[in-house]
C-alpha positions as CSV (number, residue, x, y, z in Angstrom):
1,M,-25.7,-5.3,-8.2
2,S,-25.1,-7.8,-5.4
3,T,-25.1,-6.4,-2.0
4,E,-25.4,-9.9,-0.4
5,L,-22.1,-11.0,-2.3
6,R,-20.3,-7.9,-0.9
7,R,-21.3,-8.9,2.5
8,D,-20.0,-12.4,1.9
9,L,-16.7,-10.9,0.9
10,E,-16.5,-8.7,4.0
11,S,-17.3,-11.8,6.0
12,K,-14.6,-13.8,4.4
13,C,-12.1,-11.1,4.9
14,A,-12.9,-11.0,8.6
15,D,-12.4,-14.7,8.8
16,M,-8.9,-14.2,7.3
17,D,-8.1,-11.4,9.7
18,V,-8.0,-8.8,6.8
19,P,-9.2,-5.7,8.4
20,L,-9.5,-3.5,5.4
21,M,-11.6,-4.0,2.2
22,G,-12.9,-1.6,-0.3
23,I,-14.5,-1.8,-3.9
24,A,-14.1,0.4,-6.9
25,D,-16.1,0.4,-10.1
26,A,-13.8,-0.8,-12.9
27,S,-14.7,2.3,-15.0
28,A,-13.5,4.6,-12.4
29,W,-9.9,4.5,-13.9
30,D,-11.2,6.1,-17.1
31,E,-12.5,9.2,-15.2
32,P,-10.9,12.1,-13.2
33,P,-8.8,12.4,-11.2
34,F,-6.4,9.6,-12.0
35,H,-7.0,8.8,-15.6
36,P,-4.1,11.0,-16.9
37,F,-1.7,9.2,-14.4
38,V,-2.6,5.7,-14.9
39,P,-1.7,4.5,-18.5
40,P,-4.5,2.7,-20.4
41,E,-2.7,-0.7,-20.3
42,A,-2.5,-0.5,-16.5
43,R,-6.3,-0.1,-16.1
44,P,-8.6,-2.9,-14.9
45,R,-10.4,-3.4,-18.2
46,S,-7.2,-3.6,-20.1
47,I,-5.9,-6.4,-17.9
48,V,-9.3,-8.3,-17.5
49,P,-11.7,-7.2,-20.2
50,L,-14.7,-8.5,-18.5
51,A,-13.9,-6.3,-15.4
52,R,-16.8,-4.6,-13.7
53,S,-15.5,-4.3,-10.1
54,V,-12.1,-4.1,-8.3
55,V,-11.8,-5.4,-4.9
56,V,-9.0,-4.1,-2.8
57,I,-7.8,-5.4,0.6
58,G,-5.3,-4.1,3.1
59,I,-3.3,-5.6,5.9
60,P,-1.4,-3.1,8.3
61,L,2.2,-3.4,9.4
62,P,2.6,-3.4,13.1
63,M,4.0,-0.3,14.8
64,P,7.0,-1.7,16.6
65,A,8.3,-3.4,13.4
66,I,7.7,0.0,11.5
67,D,9.6,1.9,14.2
68,S,12.6,-0.3,13.8
69,A,12.9,0.3,10.0
70,P,15.1,-0.1,8.1
71,S,15.9,-3.4,9.9
72,I,15.7,-7.2,9.6
73,W,12.5,-7.1,11.7
74,Y,10.8,-4.7,9.3
75,A,12.1,-6.5,6.3
76,E,10.7,-9.9,7.5
77,T,7.4,-8.3,8.6
78,Y,7.1,-6.6,5.3
79,R,7.5,-10.0,3.5
80,T,5.1,-11.8,5.8
81,V,2.3,-9.2,5.1
82,N,3.0,-9.4,1.5
83,M,2.4,-13.4,1.5
84,L,-0.7,-12.9,3.6
85,L,-2.0,-10.4,1.1
86,D,-1.3,-12.7,-1.8
87,S,-2.9,-15.7,-0.1
88,A,-6.1,-13.9,1.0
89,C,-6.7,-12.1,-2.3
90,Y,-6.2,-15.5,-4.3
91,R,-8.8,-17.1,-2.0
92,L,-11.3,-14.1,-2.5
93,S,-10.8,-14.6,-6.3
94,V,-11.5,-18.4,-6.0
95,F,-14.5,-17.6,-3.9
96,L,-16.0,-15.4,-6.5
97,E,-15.3,-17.7,-9.4
98,E,-16.9,-20.6,-7.7
99,R,-20.1,-18.3,-7.6
100,G,-19.9,-17.8,-11.4
101,H,-18.0,-14.6,-11.5
102,P,-14.7,-14.6,-13.5
103,S,-12.1,-13.0,-11.2
104,A,-8.3,-12.7,-11.1
105,Y,-6.1,-11.5,-8.2
106,I,-3.2,-9.2,-8.9
107,P,0.0,-10.0,-6.8
108,R,1.0,-7.2,-4.5
109,D,4.3,-6.5,-6.4
110,G,3.7,-6.5,-10.2
111,Y,7.3,-6.1,-11.2
112,A,10.5,-8.3,-11.6
113,G,12.8,-7.0,-9.0
114,I,15.0,-3.9,-8.5
115,E,16.9,-4.3,-11.8
116,A,13.6,-4.2,-13.7
117,L,12.4,-1.2,-11.6
118,K,15.5,0.7,-12.6
119,R,14.7,0.3,-16.2
120,E,10.9,0.9,-15.8
121,P,10.0,2.3,-12.4
122,A,6.3,1.1,-12.3
123,A,4.3,-2.1,-11.7
124,F,1.7,-3.3,-14.2
125,F,-1.1,-2.4,-11.9
126,S,-1.3,0.4,-9.1
127,H,-2.8,-1.0,-5.8
128,R,-2.3,2.5,-4.6
129,H,-4.7,4.1,-7.2
130,A,-7.0,1.2,-6.7
131,A,-7.2,1.8,-2.9
132,V,-8.0,5.5,-3.3
133,L,-10.7,4.8,-5.8
134,A,-12.2,2.2,-3.5
135,G,-12.5,4.7,-0.7
136,M,-9.9,3.2,1.5
137,G,-7.5,6.3,1.9
138,A,-6.1,9.4,0.2
139,F,-2.7,10.1,-1.2
140,G,-0.2,11.9,1.1
141,V,2.9,14.0,0.4
142,N,5.0,10.7,0.6
143,N,3.0,9.3,-2.4
144,S,1.7,6.5,-0.2
145,V,-2.0,5.9,0.6
146,L,-2.9,7.3,4.0
147,T,-5.8,5.4,5.8
148,P,-7.7,6.7,8.8
149,R,-6.9,3.7,11.0
150,F,-3.2,2.9,10.0
151,G,-1.9,6.1,8.2
152,P,0.4,4.8,5.4
153,R,1.4,1.7,7.4
154,V,-0.8,-0.6,5.2
155,R,0.0,-2.9,2.3
156,F,-2.7,-3.5,-0.4
157,T,-3.5,-6.0,-3.1
158,S,-6.4,-6.2,-5.6
159,L,-8.6,-8.6,-7.6
160,I,-10.4,-7.6,-10.6
161,T,-13.8,-9.4,-11.2
162,G,-16.7,-9.6,-13.5
163,A,-19.0,-9.4,-10.5
164,E,-21.1,-6.2,-10.3
165,L,-20.6,-5.1,-6.7
166,P,-21.6,-2.0,-4.8
167,A,-18.7,0.4,-5.1
168,D,-17.4,2.7,-2.3
169,A,-16.9,6.5,-3.0
170,P,-13.6,7.9,-2.7
171,L,-12.8,9.8,0.4
172,E,-13.6,13.6,0.2
173,E,-11.2,14.6,3.1
174,D,-7.4,15.0,2.7
175,L,-5.8,13.0,5.6
176,C,-2.4,14.3,5.0
177,I,-1.6,17.3,7.4
178,D,1.3,18.6,5.2
179,C,3.8,18.3,8.1
180,G,6.6,17.5,5.7
181,L,8.2,15.0,7.9
182,C,8.5,12.4,5.2
183,A,10.2,14.6,2.8
184,R,12.7,15.9,5.4
185,K,13.5,12.6,6.8
186,C,13.7,10.7,3.5
187,P,17.4,9.4,3.4
188,A,17.2,9.3,-0.4
189,A,15.9,13.0,-0.6
190,A,13.4,11.4,-3.0
191,I,10.1,13.0,-1.8
192,D,8.8,16.3,-3.2
193,E,6.8,18.3,-0.5
194,R,4.1,19.4,-3.1
195,G,2.5,15.9,-2.8
196,Y,0.9,13.6,-5.3
197,P,0.2,14.1,-8.2
198,E,2.0,17.5,-8.6
199,G,5.0,16.4,-6.7
200,R,5.9,12.7,-7.3
201,T,8.5,10.6,-5.6
202,D,11.9,10.6,-7.4
203,A,11.7,6.7,-8.2
204,Q,15.2,6.3,-9.2
205,A,16.5,7.9,-6.1
206,C,14.3,5.7,-4.0
207,I,15.3,2.7,-6.0
208,A,19.1,3.3,-5.7
209,Y,18.8,3.7,-1.9
210,T,16.7,0.5,-1.6
211,E,19.2,-1.4,-3.7
212,G,21.9,-0.5,-1.1
213,L,19.6,-1.8,1.8
214,S,19.0,-4.9,-0.3
215,R,22.6,-5.8,-0.2
216,K,22.4,-5.6,3.7
217,G,19.3,-7.7,3.8
218,I,17.1,-4.9,5.3
219,S,15.0,-3.5,2.5
220,P,12.6,-1.7,2.0
221,C,13.5,1.5,3.7
222,G,10.2,2.3,5.3
223,M,11.2,5.8,6.5
224,C,8.3,7.7,4.8
225,V,5.8,5.6,6.3
226,R,7.5,5.4,9.7
227,V,7.6,9.1,10.5
228,C,4.0,9.8,9.3
229,P,2.1,10.9,12.3
230,V,-1.5,10.1,10.6
231,G,-3.5,7.1,11.8
232,E,-5.3,5.8,14.8
233,D,-2.5,3.1,15.3
234,R,-0.3,6.1,16.6
235,D,-2.8,6.6,19.4
236,L,-3.0,3.0,20.2
237,W,0.8,3.0,20.6
238,R,0.9,6.5,22.2
239,N,3.5,7.4,19.7
240,K,2.4,10.5,18.0
241,D,5.6,12.7,18.3
242,V,7.7,11.4,15.4
243,S,9.4,14.7,14.6
244,T,12.6,13.4,16.2
245,Y,12.8,10.3,14.2
246,D,16.0,9.8,12.2
247,Q,17.7,6.8,10.4
248,E,18.8,5.5,13.9
249,G,15.3,5.1,15.0
250,P,13.0,6.6,17.7
251,R,14.7,4.7,20.5
252,S,18.1,3.3,21.0
253,Q,16.9,-0.3,21.6
254,W,16.4,-0.9,17.9
255,G,20.1,-0.7,17.3
256,H,21.0,-4.3,18.1
257,I,18.2,-5.4,15.6
258,R,19.8,-3.5,12.8
259,R,23.2,-4.8,13.5
260,H,22.5,-8.5,14.4
261,G,18.9,-9.2,13.2
262,V,16.4,-11.3,15.3
263,R,17.7,-14.7,16.5
């Protein structure tokens, strides 16, 4: 098991300004707690038979853009972070292959758009489960992965590799404080306050609302991650009190961004 190779990956992530990285053993998907919820065909060894490890990286979404959601600012930021994730994870997979380890990065969105999601509301690989198994966070009531540093305001992607790397242990603490804000503020009424896995997001309700925002060019919604009070980033922006957030935003200055976009 290569500790040195893991350090090299961490160094490369730092060089690419990727602040979060975790590693899960590829066999973890076949054990409790998630094996009933992740179908066999969506597990690492079904996608890459030589898999030994799954490397997961995360890039945060900046708080001001989140606080404007849904808006053109948030939509463009979301797309930018997605592109950065794809680029960084692809480069990590090449880095590993050049060192003799078969590796394949998984795009951050493994589905073919909203119409495909309406027919089958699932991607071919869950980066959320990978992040939890890699010790990067824990599921919240909003069904997103909450992280200590950024709460749920993080996008993830993963690579599956034949390299045998030291794995991280899943977090033992429950980061969600069960405040229920995500459920109460969800404009699609799609969130079940019981939390994952007992209470799962109503995917069709969420997709239908997102489809409407897409026609306006301001998807995704982002409300459930915007109102979550968990995360050190809230302290950085001195913005812990999110109980008054609604669809118009925490402050009136975001109104012109929603109406006119950024010029």
